[in-house]
CHARMM-style PDB file with segment names, atoms N, HN, CA, C and O in Angstrom:
ATOM      1  N   MET     1      -6.147  -6.657  -8.767  1.00  0.00      PROA
ATOM      2  CA  MET     1      -5.677  -7.785  -9.535  1.00  0.00      PROA
ATOM      3  C   MET     1      -5.773  -7.473 -11.020  1.00  0.00      PROA
ATOM      4  O   MET     1      -6.578  -6.657 -11.467  1.00  0.00      PROA
ATOM      5  N   SER     2      -4.937  -8.143 -11.742  1.00  0.00      PROA
ATOM      6  HN  SER     2      -4.282  -8.806 -11.379  1.00  0.00      PROA
ATOM      7  CA  SER     2      -4.975  -7.955 -13.180  1.00  0.00      PROA
ATOM      8  C   SER     2      -6.148  -8.723 -13.763  1.00  0.00      PROA
ATOM      9  O   SER     2      -6.816  -9.488 -13.067  1.00  0.00      PROA
ATOM     10  N   ALA     3      -6.388  -8.510 -15.042  1.00  0.00      PROA
ATOM     11  HN  ALA     3      -5.845  -7.889 -15.607  1.00  0.00      PROA
ATOM     12  CA  ALA     3      -7.493  -9.196 -15.716  1.00  0.00      PROA
ATOM     13  C   ALA     3      -7.308 -10.708 -15.697  1.00  0.00      PROA
ATOM     14  O   ALA     3      -8.288 -11.452 -15.734  1.00  0.00      PROA
ATOM     15  N   ALA     4      -6.071 -11.164 -15.642  1.00  0.00      PROA
ATOM     16  HN  ALA     4      -5.275 -10.559 -15.612  1.00  0.00      PROA
ATOM     17  CA  ALA     4      -5.793 -12.606 -15.630  1.00  0.00      PROA
ATOM     18  C   ALA     4      -5.972 -13.208 -14.241  1.00  0.00      PROA
ATOM     19  O   ALA     4      -5.839 -14.420 -14.072  1.00  0.00      PROA
ATOM     20  N   GLY     5      -6.274 -12.375 -13.242  1.00  0.00      PROA
ATOM     21  HN  GLY     5      -6.382 -11.390 -13.380  1.00  0.00      PROA
ATOM     22  CA  GLY     5      -6.492 -12.867 -11.894  1.00  0.00      PROA
ATOM     23  C   GLY     5      -5.229 -12.964 -11.059  1.00  0.00      PROA
ATOM     24  O   GLY     5      -5.272 -13.464  -9.934  1.00  0.00      PROA
ATOM     25  N   THR     6      -4.104 -12.495 -11.585  1.00  0.00      PROA
ATOM     26  HN  THR     6      -4.069 -12.089 -12.498  1.00  0.00      PROA
ATOM     27  CA  THR     6      -2.871 -12.501 -10.807  1.00  0.00      PROA
ATOM     28  C   THR     6      -2.716 -11.156 -10.120  1.00  0.00      PROA
ATOM     29  O   THR     6      -3.146 -10.132 -10.649  1.00  0.00      PROA
ATOM     30  N   PRO     7      -2.104 -11.156  -8.941  1.00  0.00      PROA
ATOM     31  CA  PRO     7      -1.956  -9.880  -8.235  1.00  0.00      PROA
ATOM     32  C   PRO     7      -1.043  -8.926  -8.991  1.00  0.00      PROA
ATOM     33  O   PRO     7      -0.068  -9.347  -9.614  1.00  0.00      PROA
ATOM     34  N   SER     8      -1.366  -7.642  -8.931  1.00  0.00      PROA
ATOM     35  HN  SER     8      -2.159  -7.301  -8.425  1.00  0.00      PROA
ATOM     36  CA  SER     8      -0.489  -6.629  -9.508  1.00  0.00      PROA
ATOM     37  C   SER     8       0.761  -6.536  -8.643  1.00  0.00      PROA
ATOM     38  O   SER     8       0.768  -7.058  -7.528  1.00  0.00      PROA
ATOM     39  N   PRO     9       1.822  -5.886  -9.125  1.00  0.00      PROA
ATOM     40  CA  PRO     9       3.026  -5.746  -8.292  1.00  0.00      PROA
ATOM     41  C   PRO     9       2.727  -5.067  -6.952  1.00  0.00      PROA
ATOM     42  O   PRO     9       3.334  -5.412  -5.938  1.00  0.00      PROA
ATOM     43  N   VAL    10       1.809  -4.121  -6.939  1.00  0.00      PROA
ATOM     44  HN  VAL    10       1.316  -3.841  -7.762  1.00  0.00      PROA
ATOM     45  CA  VAL    10       1.447  -3.455  -5.688  1.00  0.00      PROA
ATOM     46  C   VAL    10       0.778  -4.452  -4.747  1.00  0.00      PROA
ATOM     47  O   VAL    10       1.087  -4.477  -3.556  1.00  0.00      PROA
ATOM     48  N   GLU    11      -0.131  -5.273  -5.263  1.00  0.00      PROA
ATOM     49  HN  GLU    11      -0.382  -5.253  -6.231  1.00  0.00      PROA
ATOM     50  CA  GLU    11      -0.837  -6.231  -4.422  1.00  0.00      PROA
ATOM     51  C   GLU    11       0.094  -7.330  -3.921  1.00  0.00      PROA
ATOM     52  O   GLU    11      -0.116  -7.857  -2.829  1.00  0.00      PROA
ATOM     53  N   ALA    12       1.106  -7.682  -4.688  1.00  0.00      PROA
ATOM     54  HN  ALA    12       1.276  -7.253  -5.575  1.00  0.00      PROA
ATOM     55  CA  ALA    12       1.999  -8.778  -4.336  1.00  0.00      PROA
ATOM     56  C   ALA    12       3.087  -8.357  -3.350  1.00  0.00      PROA
ATOM     57  O   ALA    12       3.677  -9.215  -2.694  1.00  0.00      PROA
ATOM     58  N   ALA    13       3.360  -7.088  -3.232  1.00  0.00      PROA
ATOM     59  HN  ALA    13       2.881  -6.391  -3.765  1.00  0.00      PROA
ATOM     60  CA  ALA    13       4.438  -6.609  -2.378  1.00  0.00      PROA
ATOM     61  C   ALA    13       4.087  -6.775  -0.895  1.00  0.00      PROA
ATOM     62  O   ALA    13       2.922  -6.730  -0.501  1.00  0.00      PROA
ATOM     63  N   ARG    14       5.123  -6.966  -0.101  1.00  0.00      PROA
ATOM     64  HN  ARG    14       6.070  -7.002  -0.421  1.00  0.00      PROA
ATOM     65  CA  ARG    14       4.926  -7.019   1.349  1.00  0.00      PROA
ATOM     66  C   ARG    14       4.578  -5.621   1.837  1.00  0.00      PROA
ATOM     67  O   ARG    14       4.872  -4.628   1.171  1.00  0.00      PROA
ATOM     68  N   PHE    15       3.944  -5.551   3.017  1.00  0.00      PROA
ATOM     69  HN  PHE    15       3.706  -6.358   3.558  1.00  0.00      PROA
ATOM     70  CA  PHE    15       3.544  -4.263   3.577  1.00  0.00      PROA
ATOM     71  C   PHE    15       4.751  -3.335   3.714  1.00  0.00      PROA
ATOM     72  O   PHE    15       4.675  -2.158   3.363  1.00  0.00      PROA
ATOM     73  N   GLU    16       5.857  -3.863   4.222  1.00  0.00      PROA
ATOM     74  HN  GLU    16       5.918  -4.819   4.507  1.00  0.00      PROA
ATOM     75  CA  GLU    16       7.051  -3.048   4.403  1.00  0.00      PROA
ATOM     76  C   GLU    16       7.564  -2.511   3.071  1.00  0.00      PROA
ATOM     77  O   GLU    16       8.029  -1.375   2.985  1.00  0.00      PROA
ATOM     78  N   ASP    17       7.472  -3.346   2.028  1.00  0.00      PROA
ATOM     79  HN  ASP    17       7.093  -4.269   2.097  1.00  0.00      PROA
ATOM     80  CA  ASP    17       7.882  -2.916   0.697  1.00  0.00      PROA
ATOM     81  C   ASP    17       6.973  -1.808   0.177  1.00  0.00      PROA
ATOM     82  O   ASP    17       7.426  -0.870  -0.477  1.00  0.00      PROA
ATOM     83  N   LEU    18       5.675  -1.934   0.481  1.00  0.00      PROA
ATOM     84  HN  LEU    18       5.306  -2.696   1.013  1.00  0.00      PROA
ATOM     85  CA  LEU    18       4.732  -0.889   0.086  1.00  0.00      PROA
ATOM     86  C   LEU    18       5.110   0.439   0.733  1.00  0.00      PROA
ATOM     87  O   LEU    18       5.101   1.481   0.077  1.00  0.00      PROA
ATOM     88  N   LEU    19       5.443   0.399   2.020  1.00  0.00      PROA
ATOM     89  HN  LEU    19       5.450  -0.447   2.554  1.00  0.00      PROA
ATOM     90  CA  LEU    19       5.815   1.636   2.712  1.00  0.00      PROA
ATOM     91  C   LEU    19       7.089   2.243   2.119  1.00  0.00      PROA
ATOM     92  O   LEU    19       7.177   3.457   1.936  1.00  0.00      PROA
ATOM     93  N   ALA    20       8.061   1.402   1.824  1.00  0.00      PROA
ATOM     94  HN  ALA    20       7.990   0.416   1.973  1.00  0.00      PROA
ATOM     95  CA  ALA    20       9.308   1.911   1.234  1.00  0.00      PROA
ATOM     96  C   ALA    20       9.040   2.553  -0.128  1.00  0.00      PROA
ATOM     97  O   ALA    20       9.579   3.615  -0.438  1.00  0.00      PROA
ATOM     98  N   THR    21       8.210   1.904  -0.930  1.00  0.00      PROA
ATOM     99  HN  THR    21       7.772   1.041  -0.677  1.00  0.00      PROA
ATOM    100  CA  THR    21       7.866   2.452  -2.246  1.00  0.00      PROA
ATOM    101  C   THR    21       7.089   3.755  -2.104  1.00  0.00      PROA
ATOM    102  O   THR    21       7.306   4.706  -2.854  1.00  0.00      PROA
ATOM    103  N   LEU    22       6.184   3.785  -1.136  1.00  0.00      PROA
ATOM    104  HN  LEU    22       6.008   3.013  -0.526  1.00  0.00      PROA
ATOM    105  CA  LEU    22       5.414   5.005  -0.899  1.00  0.00      PROA
ATOM    106  C   LEU    22       6.335   6.149  -0.477  1.00  0.00      PROA
ATOM    107  O   LEU    22       6.190   7.271  -0.962  1.00  0.00      PROA
ATOM    108  N   GLU    23       7.281   5.873   0.422  1.00  0.00      PROA
ATOM    109  HN  GLU    23       7.399   4.962   0.816  1.00  0.00      PROA
ATOM    110  CA  GLU    23       8.228   6.906   0.858  1.00  0.00      PROA
ATOM    111  C   GLU    23       9.057   7.427  -0.320  1.00  0.00      PROA
ATOM    112  O   GLU    23       9.285   8.631  -0.445  1.00  0.00      PROA
ATOM    113  N   LYS    24       9.499   6.516  -1.171  1.00  0.00      PROA
ATOM    114  HN  LYS    24       9.314   5.539  -1.070  1.00  0.00      PROA
ATOM    115  CA  LYS    24      10.290   6.908  -2.350  1.00  0.00      PROA
ATOM    116  C   LYS    24       9.439   7.779  -3.279  1.00  0.00      PROA
ATOM    117  O   LYS    24       9.916   8.786  -3.804  1.00  0.00      PROA
ATOM    118  N   THR    25       8.195   7.389  -3.474  1.00  0.00      PROA
ATOM    119  HN  THR    25       7.808   6.572  -3.047  1.00  0.00      PROA
ATOM    120  CA  THR    25       7.305   8.137  -4.357  1.00  0.00      PROA
ATOM    121  C   THR    25       7.008   9.519  -3.785  1.00  0.00      PROA
ATOM    122  O   THR    25       6.956  10.500  -4.527  1.00  0.00      PROA
ATOM    123  N   ILE    26       6.814   9.603  -2.474  1.00  0.00      PROA
ATOM    124  HN  ILE    26       6.856   8.806  -1.871  1.00  0.00      PROA
ATOM    125  CA  ILE    26       6.556  10.899  -1.834  1.00  0.00      PROA
ATOM    126  C   ILE    26       7.775  11.800  -1.960  1.00  0.00      PROA
ATOM    127  O   ILE    26       7.640  13.002  -2.190  1.00  0.00      PROA
ATOM    128  N   ALA    27       8.972  11.224  -1.809  1.00  0.00      PROA
ATOM    129  HN  ALA    27       9.083  10.247  -1.622  1.00  0.00      PROA
ATOM    130  CA  ALA    27      10.191  12.018  -1.983  1.00  0.00      PROA
ATOM    131  C   ALA    27      10.277  12.566  -3.403  1.00  0.00      PROA
ATOM    132  O   ALA    27      10.665  13.715  -3.618  1.00  0.00      PROA
ATOM    133  N   GLU    28       9.910  11.729  -4.364  1.00  0.00      PROA
ATOM    134  HN  GLU    28       9.595  10.796  -4.189  1.00  0.00      PROA
ATOM    135  CA  GLU    28       9.910  12.157  -5.766  1.00  0.00      PROA
ATOM    136  C   GLU    28       8.927  13.312  -5.972  1.00  0.00      PROA
ATOM    137  O   GLU    28       9.227  14.287  -6.661  1.00  0.00      PROA
ATOM    138  N   LEU    29       7.758  13.180  -5.366  1.00  0.00      PROA
ATOM    139  HN  LEU    29       7.515  12.388  -4.807  1.00  0.00      PROA
ATOM    140  CA  LEU    29       6.760  14.245  -5.491  1.00  0.00      PROA
ATOM    141  C   LEU    29       7.230  15.524  -4.804  1.00  0.00      PROA
ATOM    142  O   LEU    29       7.034  16.625  -5.318  1.00  0.00      PROA
ATOM    143  N   SER    30       7.849  15.367  -3.639  1.00  0.00      PROA
ATOM    144  HN  SER    30       8.008  14.473  -3.221  1.00  0.00      PROA
ATOM    145  CA  SER    30       8.288  16.530  -2.863  1.00  0.00      PROA
ATOM    146  C   SER    30       9.391  17.310  -3.548  1.00  0.00      PROA
ATOM    147  O   SER    30       9.491  18.529  -3.403  1.00  0.00      PROA
ATOM    148  N   SER    31      10.223  16.593  -4.301  1.00  0.00      PROA
ATOM    149  HN  SER    31      10.142  15.603  -4.419  1.00  0.00      PROA
ATOM    150  CA  SER    31      11.335  17.286  -4.963  1.00  0.00      PROA
ATOM    151  C   SER    31      10.827  18.244  -6.030  1.00  0.00      PROA
ATOM    152  O   SER    31      11.404  19.311  -6.242  1.00  0.00      PROA
ATOM    153  N   GLY    32       9.741  17.859  -6.703  1.00  0.00      PROA
ATOM    154  HN  GLY    32       9.273  16.992  -6.530  1.00  0.00      PROA
ATOM    155  CA  GLY    32       9.183  18.702  -7.750  1.00  0.00      PROA
ATOM    156  C   GLY    32      10.092  18.838  -8.964  1.00  0.00      PROA
ATOM    157  O   GLY    32       9.832  19.654  -9.848  1.00  0.00      PROA
ATOM    158  N   ALA    33      11.159  18.040  -9.010  1.00  0.00      PROA
ATOM    159  HN  ALA    33      11.370  17.377  -8.292  1.00  0.00      PROA
ATOM    160  CA  ALA    33      12.139  18.172 -10.082  1.00  0.00      PROA
ATOM    161  C   ALA    33      11.704  17.488 -11.372  1.00  0.00      PROA
ATOM    162  O   ALA    33      12.201  17.824 -12.447  1.00  0.00      PROA
ATOM    163  N   ALA    34      10.802  16.554 -11.281  1.00  0.00      PROA
ATOM    164  HN  ALA    34      10.398  16.281 -10.407  1.00  0.00      PROA
ATOM    165  CA  ALA    34      10.373  15.803 -12.463  1.00  0.00      PROA
ATOM    166  C   ALA    34       9.374  16.630 -13.276  1.00  0.00      PROA
ATOM    167  O   ALA    34       8.739  17.544 -12.749  1.00  0.00      PROA
ATOM    168  N   PRO    35       9.245  16.307 -14.539  1.00  0.00      PROA
ATOM    169  CA  PRO    35       8.225  16.973 -15.356  1.00  0.00      PROA
ATOM    170  C   PRO    35       6.826  16.687 -14.797  1.00  0.00      PROA
ATOM    171  O   PRO    35       6.608  15.695 -14.101  1.00  0.00      PROA
ATOM    172  N   LEU    36       5.915  17.555 -15.110  1.00  0.00      PROA
ATOM    173  HN  LEU    36       6.091  18.361 -15.675  1.00  0.00      PROA
ATOM    174  CA  LEU    36       4.555  17.466 -14.579  1.00  0.00      PROA
ATOM    175  C   LEU    36       3.921  16.111 -14.846  1.00  0.00      PROA
ATOM    176  O   LEU    36       3.277  15.554 -13.957  1.00  0.00      PROA
ATOM    177  N   GLU    37       4.082  15.572 -16.028  1.00  0.00      PROA
ATOM    178  HN  GLU    37       4.606  16.024 -16.750  1.00  0.00      PROA
ATOM    179  CA  GLU    37       3.477  14.276 -16.357  1.00  0.00      PROA
ATOM    180  C   GLU    37       3.987  13.180 -15.430  1.00  0.00      PROA
ATOM    181  O   GLU    37       3.220  12.315 -15.006  1.00  0.00      PROA
ATOM    182  N   GLU    38       5.277  13.214 -15.116  1.00  0.00      PROA
ATOM    183  HN  GLU    38       5.900  13.917 -15.461  1.00  0.00      PROA
ATOM    184  CA  GLU    38       5.851  12.215 -14.207  1.00  0.00      PROA
ATOM    185  C   GLU    38       5.351  12.419 -12.783  1.00  0.00      PROA
ATOM    186  O   GLU    38       5.137  11.451 -12.054  1.00  0.00      PROA
ATOM    187  N   LEU    39       5.167  13.667 -12.387  1.00  0.00      PROA
ATOM    188  HN  LEU    39       5.342  14.454 -12.979  1.00  0.00      PROA
ATOM    189  CA  LEU    39       4.644  13.945 -11.052  1.00  0.00      PROA
ATOM    190  C   LEU    39       3.202  13.455 -10.916  1.00  0.00      PROA
ATOM    191  O   LEU    39       2.823  12.914  -9.877  1.00  0.00      PROA
ATOM    192  N   VAL    40       2.405  13.643 -11.960  1.00  0.00      PROA
ATOM    193  HN  VAL    40       2.713  14.082 -12.805  1.00  0.00      PROA
ATOM    194  CA  VAL    40       1.022  13.148 -11.938  1.00  0.00      PROA
ATOM    195  C   VAL    40       1.017  11.623 -11.842  1.00  0.00      PROA
ATOM    196  O   VAL    40       0.244  11.047 -11.076  1.00  0.00      PROA
ATOM    197  N   ALA    41       1.875  10.976 -12.614  1.00  0.00      PROA
ATOM    198  HN  ALA    41       2.504  11.443 -13.236  1.00  0.00      PROA
ATOM    199  CA  ALA    41       1.967   9.512 -12.567  1.00  0.00      PROA
ATOM    200  C   ALA    41       2.420   9.049 -11.180  1.00  0.00      PROA
ATOM    201  O   ALA    41       1.903   8.060 -10.660  1.00  0.00      PROA
ATOM    202  N   ALA    42       3.369   9.748 -10.586  1.00  0.00      PROA
ATOM    203  HN  ALA    42       3.789  10.551 -11.009  1.00  0.00      PROA
ATOM    204  CA  ALA    42       3.842   9.396  -9.246  1.00  0.00      PROA
ATOM    205  C   ALA    42       2.728   9.576  -8.222  1.00  0.00      PROA
ATOM    206  O   ALA    42       2.589   8.766  -7.305  1.00  0.00      PROA
ATOM    207  N   HSD    43       1.947  10.618  -8.371  1.00  0.00      PROA
ATOM    208  HN  HSD    43       2.059  11.276  -9.116  1.00  0.00      PROA
ATOM    209  CA  HSD    43       0.821  10.838  -7.460  1.00  0.00      PROA
ATOM    210  C   HSD    43      -0.190   9.704  -7.579  1.00  0.00      PROA
ATOM    211  O   HSD    43      -0.667   9.188  -6.568  1.00  0.00      PROA
ATOM    212  N   GLN    44      -0.513   9.322  -8.784  1.00  0.00      PROA
ATOM    213  HN  GLN    44      -0.126   9.741  -9.605  1.00  0.00      PROA
ATOM    214  CA  GLN    44      -1.457   8.219  -8.993  1.00  0.00      PROA
ATOM    215  C   GLN    44      -0.912   6.919  -8.396  1.00  0.00      PROA
ATOM    216  O   GLN    44      -1.655   6.138  -7.801  1.00  0.00      PROA
ATOM    217  N   ARG    45       0.379   6.701  -8.561  1.00  0.00      PROA
ATOM    218  HN  ARG    45       0.983   7.335  -9.044  1.00  0.00      PROA
ATOM    219  CA  ARG    45       1.014   5.511  -7.992  1.00  0.00      PROA
ATOM    220  C   ARG    45       0.930   5.551  -6.463  1.00  0.00      PROA
ATOM    221  O   ARG    45       0.639   4.536  -5.830  1.00  0.00      PROA
ATOM    222  N   ALA    46       1.182   6.706  -5.879  1.00  0.00      PROA
ATOM    223  HN  ALA    46       1.418   7.530  -6.393  1.00  0.00      PROA
ATOM    224  CA  ALA    46       1.120   6.857  -4.429  1.00  0.00      PROA
ATOM    225  C   ALA    46      -0.290   6.589  -3.902  1.00  0.00      PROA
ATOM    226  O   ALA    46      -0.453   5.967  -2.853  1.00  0.00      PROA
ATOM    227  N   VAL    47      -1.291   7.050  -4.618  1.00  0.00      PROA
ATOM    228  HN  VAL    47      -1.158   7.556  -5.470  1.00  0.00      PROA
ATOM    229  CA  VAL    47      -2.679   6.823  -4.201  1.00  0.00      PROA
ATOM    230  C   VAL    47      -2.990   5.328  -4.203  1.00  0.00      PROA
ATOM    231  O   VAL    47      -3.622   4.829  -3.271  1.00  0.00      PROA
ATOM    232  N   ARG    48      -2.554   4.610  -5.238  1.00  0.00      PROA
ATOM    233  HN  ARG    48      -2.041   5.015  -5.995  1.00  0.00      PROA
ATOM    234  CA  ARG    48      -2.783   3.153  -5.305  1.00  0.00      PROA
ATOM    235  C   ARG    48      -2.065   2.425  -4.175  1.00  0.00      PROA
ATOM    236  O   ARG    48      -2.632   1.536  -3.540  1.00  0.00      PROA
ATOM    237  N   ILE    49      -0.815   2.808  -3.928  1.00  0.00      PROA
ATOM    238  HN  ILE    49      -0.354   3.530  -4.444  1.00  0.00      PROA
ATOM    239  CA  ILE    49      -0.033   2.166  -2.884  1.00  0.00      PROA
ATOM    240  C   ILE    49      -0.661   2.422  -1.512  1.00  0.00      PROA
ATOM    241  O   ILE    49      -0.766   1.515  -0.687  1.00  0.00      PROA
ATOM    242  N   LEU    50      -1.071   3.654  -1.285  1.00  0.00      PROA
ATOM    243  HN  LEU    50      -0.986   4.391  -1.955  1.00  0.00      PROA
ATOM    244  CA  LEU    50      -1.688   4.007  -0.008  1.00  0.00      PROA
ATOM    245  C   LEU    50      -2.980   3.226   0.216  1.00  0.00      PROA
ATOM    246  O   LEU    50      -3.241   2.768   1.329  1.00  0.00      PROA
ATOM    247  N   ALA    51      -3.775   3.076  -0.812  1.00  0.00      PROA
ATOM    248  HN  ALA    51      -3.563   3.449  -1.715  1.00  0.00      PROA
ATOM    249  CA  ALA    51      -5.023   2.311  -0.687  1.00  0.00      PROA
ATOM    250  C   ALA    51      -4.732   0.849  -0.368  1.00  0.00      PROA
ATOM    251  O   ALA    51      -5.417   0.251   0.462  1.00  0.00      PROA
ATOM    252  N   GLU    52      -3.735   0.271  -1.012  1.00  0.00      PROA
ATOM    253  HN  GLU    52      -3.180   0.756  -1.686  1.00  0.00      PROA
ATOM    254  CA  GLU    52      -3.374  -1.128  -0.742  1.00  0.00      PROA
ATOM    255  C   GLU    52      -2.830  -1.275   0.672  1.00  0.00      PROA
ATOM    256  O   GLU    52      -3.171  -2.232   1.367  1.00  0.00      PROA
ATOM    257  N   ALA    53      -1.991  -0.342   1.105  1.00  0.00      PROA
ATOM    258  HN  ALA    53      -1.714   0.436   0.541  1.00  0.00      PROA
ATOM    259  CA  ALA    53      -1.439  -0.403   2.460  1.00  0.00      PROA
ATOM    260  C   ALA    53      -2.559  -0.291   3.499  1.00  0.00      PROA
ATOM    261  O   ALA    53      -2.541  -1.002   4.504  1.00  0.00      PROA
ATOM    262  N   GLN    54      -3.517   0.580   3.268  1.00  0.00      PROA
ATOM    263  HN  GLN    54      -3.533   1.158   2.452  1.00  0.00      PROA
ATOM    264  CA  GLN    54      -4.642   0.732   4.201  1.00  0.00      PROA
ATOM    265  C   GLN    54      -5.474  -0.539   4.261  1.00  0.00      PROA
ATOM    266  O   GLN    54      -5.902  -0.952   5.339  1.00  0.00      PROA
ATOM    267  N   ALA    55      -5.705  -1.160   3.116  1.00  0.00      PROA
ATOM    268  HN  ALA    55      -5.357  -0.825   2.240  1.00  0.00      PROA
ATOM    269  CA  ALA    55      -6.470  -2.407   3.082  1.00  0.00      PROA
ATOM    270  C   ALA    55      -5.738  -3.496   3.863  1.00  0.00      PROA
ATOM    271  O   ALA    55      -6.360  -4.268   4.592  1.00  0.00      PROA
ATOM    272  N   ARG    56      -4.438  -3.552   3.710  1.00  0.00      PROA
ATOM    273  HN  ARG    56      -3.933  -2.925   3.118  1.00  0.00      PROA
ATOM    274  CA  ARG    56      -3.664  -4.562   4.458  1.00  0.00      PROA
ATOM    275  C   ARG    56      -3.690  -4.284   5.947  1.00  0.00      PROA
ATOM    276  O   ARG    56      -3.808  -5.212   6.747  1.00  0.00      PROA
ATOM    277  N   LEU    57      -3.580  -3.020   6.332  1.00  0.00      PROA
ATOM    278  HN  LEU    57      -3.484  -2.266   5.683  1.00  0.00      PROA
ATOM    279  CA  LEU    57      -3.666  -2.679   7.749  1.00  0.00      PROA
ATOM    280  C   LEU    57      -5.022  -3.072   8.320  1.00  0.00      PROA
ATOM    281  O   LEU    57      -5.099  -3.626   9.417  1.00  0.00      PROA
ATOM    282  N   ASP    58      -6.075  -2.793   7.593  1.00  0.00      PROA
ATOM    283  HN  ASP    58      -6.012  -2.343   6.702  1.00  0.00      PROA
ATOM    284  CA  ASP    58      -7.414  -3.161   8.045  1.00  0.00      PROA
ATOM    285  C   ASP    58      -7.533  -4.667   8.234  1.00  0.00      PROA
ATOM    286  O   ASP    58      -8.110  -5.133   9.217  1.00  0.00      PROA
ATOM    287  N   GLU    59      -6.983  -5.428   7.285  1.00  0.00      PROA
ATOM    288  HN  GLU    59      -6.515  -5.050   6.487  1.00  0.00      PROA
ATOM    289  CA  GLU    59      -7.019  -6.885   7.366  1.00  0.00      PROA
ATOM    290  C   GLU    59      -6.232  -7.384   8.577  1.00  0.00      PROA
ATOM    291  O   GLU    59      -6.697  -8.259   9.308  1.00  0.00      PROA
ATOM    292  N   LEU    60      -5.048  -6.829   8.783  1.00  0.00      PROA
ATOM    293  HN  LEU    60      -4.670  -6.119   8.189  1.00  0.00      PROA
ATOM    294  CA  LEU    60      -4.227  -7.240   9.914  1.00  0.00      PROA
ATOM    295  C   LEU    60      -4.874  -6.876  11.246  1.00  0.00      PROA
ATOM    296  O   LEU    60      -4.791  -7.640  12.207  1.00  0.00      PROA
ATOM    297  N   LYS    61      -5.514  -5.718  11.304  1.00  0.00      PROA
ATOM    298  HN  LYS    61      -5.581  -5.097  10.523  1.00  0.00      PROA
ATOM    299  CA  LYS    61      -6.202  -5.323  12.530  1.00  0.00      PROA
ATOM    300  C   LYS    61      -7.353  -6.270  12.830  1.00  0.00      PROA
ATOM    301  O   LYS    61      -7.560  -6.650  13.983  1.00  0.00      PROA
ATOM    302  N   ALA    62      -8.094  -6.651  11.816  1.00  0.00      PROA
ATOM    303  HN  ALA    62      -7.926  -6.342  10.879  1.00  0.00      PROA
ATOM    304  CA  ALA    62      -9.199  -7.588  12.012  1.00  0.00      PROA
ATOM    305  C   ALA    62      -8.677  -8.930  12.518  1.00  0.00      PROA
ATOM    306  O   ALA    62      -9.275  -9.534  13.408  1.00  0.00      PROA
ATOM    307  N   ARG    63      -7.575  -9.390  11.960  1.00  0.00      PROA
ATOM    308  HN  ARG    63      -7.089  -8.899  11.237  1.00  0.00      PROA
ATOM    309  CA  ARG    63      -6.984 -10.655  12.414  1.00  0.00      PROA
ATOM    310  C   ARG    63      -6.493 -10.543  13.849  1.00  0.00      PROA
ATOM    311  O   ARG    63      -6.683 -11.468  14.639  1.00  0.00      PROA
ATOM    312  N   ALA    64      -5.860  -9.417  14.201  1.00  0.00      PROA
ATOM    313  HN  ALA    64      -5.706  -8.666  13.559  1.00  0.00      PROA
ATOM    314  CA  ALA    64      -5.383  -9.207  15.573  1.00  0.00      PROA
ATOM    315  C   ALA    64      -6.554  -9.147  16.548  1.00  0.00      PROA
ATOM    316  O   ALA    64      -6.483  -9.705  17.643  1.00  0.00      PROA
ATOM    317  N   ASP    65      -7.626  -8.474  16.152  1.00  0.00      PROA
ATOM    318  HN  ASP    65      -7.684  -8.022  15.262  1.00  0.00      PROA
ATOM    319  CA  ASP    65      -8.820  -8.409  17.002  1.00  0.00      PROA
ATOM    320  C   ASP    65      -9.410  -9.794  17.213  1.00  0.00      PROA
ATOM    321  O   ASP    65      -9.858 -10.128  18.310  1.00  0.00      PROA
ATOM    322  N   GLN    66      -9.405 -10.587  16.168  1.00  0.00      PROA
ATOM    323  HN  GLN    66      -9.041 -10.315  15.277  1.00  0.00      PROA
ATOM    324  CA  GLN    66      -9.937 -11.956  16.241  1.00  0.00      PROA
ATOM    325  C   GLN    66      -9.090 -12.813  17.203  1.00  0.00      PROA
ATOM    326  O   GLN    66      -9.629 -13.573  18.007  1.00  0.00      PROA
ATOM    327  N   ILE    67      -7.781 -12.678  17.107  1.00  0.00      PROA
ATOM    328  HN  ILE    67      -7.344 -12.060  16.454  1.00  0.00      PROA
ATOM    329  CA  ILE    67      -6.889 -13.415  18.011  1.00  0.00      PROA
ATOM    330  C   ILE    67      -7.093 -12.963  19.444  1.00  0.00      PROA
ATOM    331  O   ILE    67      -7.187 -13.791  20.350  1.00  0.00      PROA
ATOM    332  N   ALA    68      -7.161 -11.657  19.658  1.00  0.00      PROA
ATOM    333  HN  ALA    68      -7.084 -10.984  18.922  1.00  0.00      PROA
ATOM    334  CA  ALA    68      -7.370 -11.118  20.999  1.00  0.00      PROA
ATOM    335  C   ALA    68      -8.682 -11.632  21.593  1.00  0.00      PROA
ATOM    336  O   ALA    68      -8.749 -11.983  22.771  1.00  0.00      PROA
ATOM    337  N   GLN    69      -9.711 -11.670  20.768  1.00  0.00      PROA
ATOM    338  HN  GLN    69      -9.657 -11.385  19.811  1.00  0.00      PROA
ATOM    339  CA  GLN    69     -11.012 -12.146  21.246  1.00  0.00      PROA
ATOM    340  C   GLN    69     -10.948 -13.624  21.611  1.00  0.00      PROA
ATOM    341  O   GLN    69     -11.517 -14.045  22.618  1.00  0.00      PROA
ATOM    342  N   SER    70     -10.254 -14.410  20.792  1.00  0.00      PROA
ATOM    343  HN  SER    70      -9.792 -14.068  19.974  1.00  0.00      PROA
ATOM    344  CA  SER    70     -10.164 -15.848  21.083  1.00  0.00      PROA
ATOM    345  C   SER    70      -9.352 -16.089  22.359  1.00  0.00      PROA
ATOM    346  O   SER    70      -9.654 -17.015  23.111  1.00  0.00      PROA
ATOM    347  N   LEU    71      -8.340 -15.279  22.610  1.00  0.00      PROA
ATOM    348  HN  LEU    71      -8.095 -14.527  21.999  1.00  0.00      PROA
ATOM    349  CA  LEU    71      -7.571 -15.393  23.846  1.00  0.00      PROA
ATOM    350  C   LEU    71      -8.409 -14.997  25.050  1.00  0.00      PROA
ATOM    351  O   LEU    71      -8.314 -15.603  26.118  1.00  0.00      PROA
ATOM    352  N   LYS    72      -9.230 -13.971  24.862  1.00  0.00      PROA
ATOM    353  HN  LYS    72      -9.307 -13.479  23.995  1.00  0.00      PROA
ATOM    354  CA  LYS    72     -10.098 -13.494  25.946  1.00  0.00      PROA
ATOM    355  C   LYS    72     -11.144 -14.550  26.283  1.00  0.00      PROA
ATOM    356  O   LYS    72     -11.449 -14.785  27.452  1.00  0.00      PROA
ATOM    357  N   ASP    73     -11.691 -15.185  25.244  1.00  0.00      PROA
ATOM    358  HN  ASP    73     -11.444 -14.993  24.294  1.00  0.00      PROA
ATOM    359  CA  ASP    73     -12.732 -16.210  25.439  1.00  0.00      PROA
ATOM    360  C   ASP    73     -12.133 -17.497  26.002  1.00  0.00      PROA
ATOM    361  O   ASP    73     -12.821 -18.308  26.622  1.00  0.00      PROA
ATOM    362  N   GLY    74     -10.836 -17.657  25.768  1.00  0.00      PROA
ATOM    363  HN  GLY    74     -10.277 -16.999  25.264  1.00  0.00      PROA
ATOM    364  CA  GLY    74     -10.025 -18.714  26.140  1.00  0.00      PROA
ATOM    365  C   GLY    74     -10.284 -20.006  26.547  1.00  0.00      PROA
ATOM    366  OT1 GLY    74      -9.355 -20.763  26.827  1.00  0.00      PROA
TER     367      GLY     74
END
């Protein structure tokens, strides 16, 4: 989150949007055509996106486990 308490663009994006952005960033890195400074920035962006996507997956898995448990306890 930003200092003002609002979500950053990465935090506000849907999971699917995060994956699309990550794929685009990886393609940019793989091409190697950009100057080194841009490649470093793209790598840093990819690391942030990947961390956010992992956090969302963890949250969704916990929610799915909770639902499964409540259905089992039924």
